[in-house]
DSSP file (Angstrom, degrees, kcal/mol; ACC not computed):
  #  RESIDUE AA STRUCTURE BP1 BP2  ACC     N-H-->O    O-->H-N    N-H-->O    O-->H-N    TCO  KAPPA ALPHA  PHI   PSI    X-CA   Y-CA   Z-CA
    1    1 A M              0   0    0      0, 0.0     2,-0.1     0, 0.0     0, 0.0   0.000 360.0 360.0 360.0 130.0    0.0    0.0    0.0
    2    2 A S     >  -     0   0    0      1,-0.1     4,-2.0     4,-0.0     5,-0.1  -0.325 360.0-109.3 -82.2 168.3    1.4    3.4   -1.0
    3    3 A I  H  > S+     0   0    0      1,-0.2     4,-2.3     2,-0.2     5,-0.2   0.842 119.0  56.8 -66.2 -33.2    1.4    6.5    1.2
    4    4 A T  H  > S+     0   0    0      2,-0.2     4,-2.3     1,-0.2    -1,-0.2   0.922 106.7  48.8 -64.3 -43.2   -1.2    8.0   -1.1
    5    5 A D  H  > S+     0   0    0      1,-0.2     4,-2.5     2,-0.2    -2,-0.2   0.914 111.2  50.3 -61.8 -42.4   -3.6    5.1   -0.6
    6    6 A A  H  X S+     0   0    0     -4,-2.0     4,-1.9     1,-0.2    -1,-0.2   0.897 111.0  48.6 -63.7 -40.4   -3.1    5.3    3.2
    7    7 A L  H  X S+     0   0    0     -4,-2.3     4,-1.2     2,-0.2    -1,-0.2   0.886 111.1  49.9 -67.8 -38.3   -3.8    9.1    3.2
    8    8 A V  H  X S+     0   0    0     -4,-2.3     4,-0.5     1,-0.2     3,-0.4   0.924 112.9  46.5 -65.7 -43.3   -6.9    8.6    1.1
    9    9 A M  H >< S+     0   0    0     -4,-2.5     3,-0.9     1,-0.2     4,-0.2   0.840 107.1  59.1 -67.2 -31.5   -8.2    5.9    3.4
   10   10 A A  H >X S+     0   0    0     -4,-1.9     3,-1.3     1,-0.2     4,-0.5   0.795  94.7  64.0 -68.2 -27.2   -7.3    8.0    6.5
   11   11 A T  H 3< S+     0   0    0     -4,-1.2     3,-0.4    -3,-0.4    -1,-0.2   0.751  98.2  56.0 -69.2 -20.7   -9.6   10.8    5.3
   12   12 A F  T << S+     0   0    0     -3,-0.9    -1,-0.3    -4,-0.5    -2,-0.2   0.503  97.0  63.9 -87.7  -3.3  -12.6    8.5    5.7
   13   13 A T  T <4 S+     0   0    0     -3,-1.3    -1,-0.2    -4,-0.2    -2,-0.2   0.628  96.2  61.7 -92.6 -14.4  -11.9    7.7    9.3
   14   14 A V  S  < S-     0   0    0     -4,-0.5    -1,-0.1    -3,-0.4     3,-0.1  -0.955  88.6-124.2-114.1 123.2  -12.4   11.3   10.5
   15   15 A P        -     0   0    0      0, 0.0     2,-0.3     0, 0.0    -2,-0.1  -0.315  28.9-106.0 -66.3 147.8  -15.9   12.8   10.0
   16   16 A E        -     0   0    0      1,-0.1     2,-0.8    -4,-0.1    -4,-0.0  -0.559  31.1-129.1 -71.6 131.6  -16.2   16.0    8.0
   17   17 A K        +     0   0    0     -2,-0.3     2,-0.6    -3,-0.1    -1,-0.1  -0.756  30.2 179.8 -88.0 112.9  -17.0   18.9   10.3
   18   18 A I        -     0   0    0     -2,-0.8     2,-0.0     2,-0.0    -2,-0.0  -0.955   6.2-169.4-116.3 115.7  -20.0   20.8    9.0
   19   19 A T        -     0   0    0     -2,-0.6     0, 0.0     1,-0.0     0, 0.0  -0.142  33.9-104.6 -91.2-169.2  -21.1   23.8   11.0
   20   20 A T  S    S+     0   0    0      4,-0.1    -1,-0.0    -2,-0.0    -2,-0.0   0.134  75.7 119.7-107.8  20.1  -24.2   25.8   10.7
   21   21 A D  S  > S-     0   0    0      1,-0.1     4,-1.6     4,-0.0     3,-0.5  -0.441  79.3-104.7 -79.5 162.3  -22.8   28.9    9.1
   22   22 A P  H  > S+     0   0    0      0, 0.0     4,-0.6     0, 0.0    -1,-0.1   0.840 118.8  55.6 -58.3 -35.3  -24.1   29.9    5.6
   23   23 A Q  H >4 S+     0   0    0      1,-0.2     3,-0.8     2,-0.2     4,-0.2   0.898 108.6  47.3 -65.8 -39.1  -21.0   28.6    3.8
   24   24 A S  H >4 S+     0   0    0     -3,-0.5     3,-1.6     1,-0.2    -1,-0.2   0.795 101.3  65.5 -71.7 -27.5  -21.4   25.2    5.3
   25   25 A M  H >< S+     0   0    0     -4,-1.6     3,-1.8     1,-0.3     4,-0.3   0.707  84.0  75.5 -67.9 -17.5  -25.1   25.1    4.4
   26   26 A L  T X< S+     0   0    0     -3,-0.8     3,-1.2    -4,-0.6    -1,-0.3   0.714  78.5  74.1 -65.5 -18.5  -24.1   25.1    0.8
   27   27 A W  T <> S+     0   0    0     -3,-1.6     4,-0.8     1,-0.2    -1,-0.3   0.682  84.8  67.5 -66.7 -15.8  -23.1   21.4    1.2
   28   28 A L  H <> S+     0   0    0     -3,-1.8     4,-2.6     1,-0.2    -1,-0.2   0.789  85.2  70.7 -72.3 -26.6  -26.9   20.8    1.3
   29   29 A L  H <> S+     0   0    0     -3,-1.2     4,-2.5    -4,-0.3     5,-0.2   0.910  97.1  46.4 -63.3 -45.1  -27.3   21.8   -2.4
   30   30 A P  H  > S+     0   0    0      0, 0.0     4,-2.3     0, 0.0    -1,-0.2   0.881 113.6  51.3 -63.8 -33.5  -25.5   18.7   -3.9
   31   31 A L  H  X S+     0   0    0     -4,-0.8     4,-2.3     2,-0.2    -2,-0.2   0.921 110.9  47.0 -66.1 -43.4  -27.5   16.5   -1.6
   32   32 A V  H  X S+     0   0    0     -4,-2.6     4,-2.6     2,-0.2    -1,-0.2   0.896 111.4  52.3 -64.6 -40.0  -30.8   18.1   -2.7
   33   33 A A  H  X S+     0   0    0     -4,-2.5     4,-2.4    -5,-0.2    -2,-0.2   0.921 110.2  47.9 -62.8 -43.4  -29.7   17.8   -6.3
   34   34 A A  H  X S+     0   0    0     -4,-2.3     4,-2.5     1,-0.2     5,-0.3   0.909 112.1  49.5 -64.2 -41.4  -29.0   14.1   -5.9
   35   35 A I  H  X S+     0   0    0     -4,-2.3     4,-2.5     1,-0.2     5,-0.2   0.924 112.0  48.2 -62.9 -44.4  -32.3   13.5   -4.1
   36   36 A A  H  X S+     0   0    0     -4,-2.6     4,-2.3     2,-0.2     5,-0.2   0.911 113.7  46.6 -64.0 -42.9  -34.2   15.4   -6.9
   37   37 A I  H  X S+     0   0    0     -4,-2.4     4,-2.1     2,-0.2    -2,-0.2   0.932 115.4  44.3 -66.4 -46.8  -32.5   13.4   -9.7
   38   38 A V  H  X S+     0   0    0     -4,-2.5     4,-1.5    -5,-0.2    -2,-0.2   0.909 113.8  50.8 -66.7 -40.9  -33.0   10.0   -8.1
   39   39 A Y  H  X S+     0   0    0     -4,-2.5     4,-1.5    -5,-0.3     3,-0.3   0.941 113.3  44.3 -62.1 -46.9  -36.6   10.7   -7.2
   40   40 A K  H  X S+     0   0    0     -4,-2.3     4,-2.1     1,-0.2    -1,-0.2   0.841 109.3  57.4 -68.6 -31.4  -37.5   11.9  -10.7
   41   41 A A  H  < S+     0   0    0     -4,-2.1    -1,-0.2     1,-0.2    -2,-0.2   0.830 113.2  40.3 -67.0 -29.9  -35.6    9.0  -12.2
   42   42 A T  H  < S+     0   0    0     -4,-1.5    -1,-0.2    -3,-0.3    -2,-0.2   0.719 120.1  43.0 -89.7 -20.8  -37.8    6.6  -10.3
   43   43 A K  H  < S+     0   0    0     -4,-1.5    -2,-0.2    -5,-0.2    -3,-0.2   0.726  86.8  92.4-101.1 -24.1  -41.1    8.4  -10.6
   44   44 A L     <  -     0   0    0     -4,-2.1     3,-0.2    -5,-0.2     8,-0.0  -0.554  63.6-149.2 -73.9 132.5  -41.2    9.5  -14.3
   45   45 A P  S    S+     0   0    0      0, 0.0     2,-0.4     0, 0.0    -1,-0.2   0.870  87.1  20.4 -69.7 -35.2  -43.0    6.9  -16.4
   46   46 A E  S    S-     0   0    0      2,-0.1     2,-0.8    -3,-0.0    -3,-0.0  -0.986  78.7-142.0-137.0 124.8  -40.9    7.7  -19.5
   47   47 A I        +     0   0    0     -2,-0.4     2,-0.4    -3,-0.2     3,-0.1  -0.772  24.8 169.4 -95.5 109.9  -37.6    9.5  -19.3
   48   48 A K     >  -     0   0    0     -2,-0.8     4,-3.2     1,-0.1     5,-0.3  -0.958  39.2-125.2-112.0 138.3  -36.9   12.0  -22.0
   49   49 A I  H  > S+     0   0    0     -2,-0.4     4,-2.5     1,-0.2     5,-0.2   0.860 106.5  46.4 -57.3 -43.8  -33.9   14.2  -21.4
   50   50 A A  H  > S+     0   0    0      2,-0.2     4,-2.2     1,-0.2    -1,-0.2   0.935 117.6  42.8 -65.6 -45.1  -35.7   17.6  -21.7
   51   51 A N  H  > S+     0   0    0      2,-0.2     4,-2.7     1,-0.2     5,-0.2   0.896 114.1  52.0 -66.7 -40.7  -38.6   16.6  -19.5
   52   52 A F  H  X S+     0   0    0     -4,-3.2     4,-2.4     2,-0.2    -2,-0.2   0.923 111.6  45.4 -62.9 -45.7  -36.3   14.9  -17.0
   53   53 A V  H  X S+     0   0    0     -4,-2.5     4,-2.6    -5,-0.3     5,-0.2   0.926 114.1  49.2 -64.9 -44.2  -34.1   17.9  -16.6
   54   54 A K  H  X S+     0   0    0     -4,-2.2     4,-2.3    -5,-0.2    -2,-0.2   0.935 113.9  45.1 -60.5 -47.8  -37.1   20.3  -16.3
   55   55 A E  H  X S+     0   0    0     -4,-2.7     4,-2.3     1,-0.2    -1,-0.2   0.895 113.8  49.6 -64.7 -40.3  -38.8   18.1  -13.7
   56   56 A S  H  X S+     0   0    0     -4,-2.4     4,-2.6    -5,-0.2    -1,-0.2   0.904 111.6  48.4 -66.1 -41.1  -35.6   17.6  -11.7
   57   57 A V  H  X S+     0   0    0     -4,-2.6     4,-2.8     2,-0.2    -2,-0.2   0.901 111.3  50.4 -66.7 -40.4  -34.8   21.4  -11.7
   58   58 A L  H  X S+     0   0    0     -4,-2.3     4,-2.4    -5,-0.2    -2,-0.2   0.919 113.0  45.6 -63.0 -43.1  -38.4   22.2  -10.6
   59   59 A L  H  X S+     0   0    0     -4,-2.3     4,-2.3     2,-0.2    -2,-0.2   0.917 112.6  51.0 -66.3 -42.2  -38.1   19.7   -7.8
   60   60 A F  H  X S+     0   0    0     -4,-2.6     4,-2.4     1,-0.2    -2,-0.2   0.939 112.8  46.5 -58.0 -48.5  -34.7   21.0   -6.8
   61   61 A G  H  X S+     0   0    0     -4,-2.8     4,-2.7     1,-0.2     5,-0.2   0.898 111.6  50.2 -63.3 -41.4  -35.9   24.5   -6.7
   62   62 A S  H  X S+     0   0    0     -4,-2.4     4,-2.3     2,-0.2    -1,-0.2   0.883 111.3  48.8 -67.4 -36.4  -39.1   23.7   -4.7
   63   63 A I  H  X S+     0   0    0     -4,-2.3     4,-2.5     2,-0.2    -2,-0.2   0.935 113.3  46.7 -66.3 -45.0  -37.0   21.8   -2.1
   64   64 A V  H  X S+     0   0    0     -4,-2.4     4,-2.3     2,-0.2    -2,-0.2   0.917 113.9  47.8 -64.1 -43.3  -34.5   24.7   -1.8
   65   65 A I  H  X S+     0   0    0     -4,-2.7     4,-2.7     2,-0.2     5,-0.2   0.914 111.9  50.0 -63.9 -42.7  -37.3   27.3   -1.5
   66   66 A F  H  X S+     0   0    0     -4,-2.3     4,-2.5    -5,-0.2    -2,-0.2   0.910 111.3  48.8 -62.1 -41.7  -39.2   25.2    1.0
   67   67 A M  H  X S+     0   0    0     -4,-2.5     4,-2.3     2,-0.2    -1,-0.2   0.898 112.3  49.3 -64.1 -39.4  -36.0   24.8    3.1
   68   68 A F  H  X S+     0   0    0     -4,-2.3     4,-2.3     2,-0.2    -2,-0.2   0.928 112.6  46.0 -65.4 -46.2  -35.4   28.6    2.9
   69   69 A V  H  X S+     0   0    0     -4,-2.7     4,-2.4     2,-0.2    -2,-0.2   0.909 113.0  50.7 -64.0 -41.8  -38.9   29.5    4.0
   70   70 A T  H  X S+     0   0    0     -4,-2.5     4,-2.6    -5,-0.2     5,-0.2   0.909 109.8  50.3 -61.8 -42.4  -38.8   26.9    6.8
   71   71 A A  H  X S+     0   0    0     -4,-2.3     4,-2.6     1,-0.2    -2,-0.2   0.909 110.6  49.7 -62.8 -41.9  -35.5   28.3    8.0
   72   72 A L  H  X S+     0   0    0     -4,-2.3     4,-2.5     2,-0.2    -2,-0.2   0.913 111.7  48.2 -63.6 -42.3  -36.9   31.9    8.0
   73   73 A V  H  X S+     0   0    0     -4,-2.4     4,-2.5     2,-0.2    -2,-0.2   0.934 114.1  45.8 -64.1 -45.9  -40.0   30.8    9.9
   74   74 A L  H  X S+     0   0    0     -4,-2.6     4,-2.5     1,-0.2    -2,-0.2   0.891 112.9  50.5 -65.3 -38.6  -37.9   29.0   12.5
   75   75 A Y  H  X S+     0   0    0     -4,-2.6     4,-2.5    -5,-0.2    -1,-0.2   0.912 110.8  49.6 -64.1 -41.5  -35.5   31.9   12.8
   76   76 A S  H  X S+     0   0    0     -4,-2.5     4,-2.3     2,-0.2    -2,-0.2   0.911 111.2  48.7 -63.8 -42.7  -38.4   34.3   13.3
   77   77 A I  H  X S+     0   0    0     -4,-2.5     4,-2.1     2,-0.2    -2,-0.2   0.925 112.5  48.2 -63.5 -43.4  -39.9   32.1   16.0
   78   78 A A  H  X S+     0   0    0     -4,-2.5     4,-2.2     1,-0.2    -2,-0.2   0.897 111.2  51.2 -63.8 -38.9  -36.5   31.8   17.8
   79   79 A W  H  X S+     0   0    0     -4,-2.5     4,-2.1     1,-0.2    -1,-0.2   0.896 110.0  49.3 -65.2 -39.6  -36.1   35.6   17.5
   80   80 A L  H  < S+     0   0    0     -4,-2.3    -1,-0.2     1,-0.2    -2,-0.2   0.868 111.8  48.7 -67.4 -36.3  -39.5   36.2   19.0
   81   81 A I  H  < S+     0   0    0     -4,-2.1    -2,-0.2     1,-0.2    -1,-0.2   0.899 113.3  46.3 -70.1 -40.2  -38.9   33.8   21.9
   82   82 A I  H  <        0   0    0     -4,-2.2    -2,-0.2     1,-0.2    -1,-0.2   0.878 360.0 360.0 -72.3 -37.7  -35.5   35.3   22.8
   83   83 A E     <        0   0    0     -4,-2.1    -1,-0.2    -5,-0.2    -2,-0.2   0.488 360.0 360.0 -72.0 360.0  -36.6   38.9   22.6
């Protein structure tokens, strides 16, 4: 085993530290994209590339908007409780 292999395997033994700052929240976007693509791939009766991309983008956007609105509502509730 080379040193490169050992270093690559070592990166999987330490969990990635993801905080709650806005920059770290961007890691949610690839996860949402994967969820939207896989969901649409399993739910569309016939996959045509134009329709598939349109449906996946719409689902991706709706999930991101829903998460944003939910975050704003929860932030507002927390702000009202603290004040």
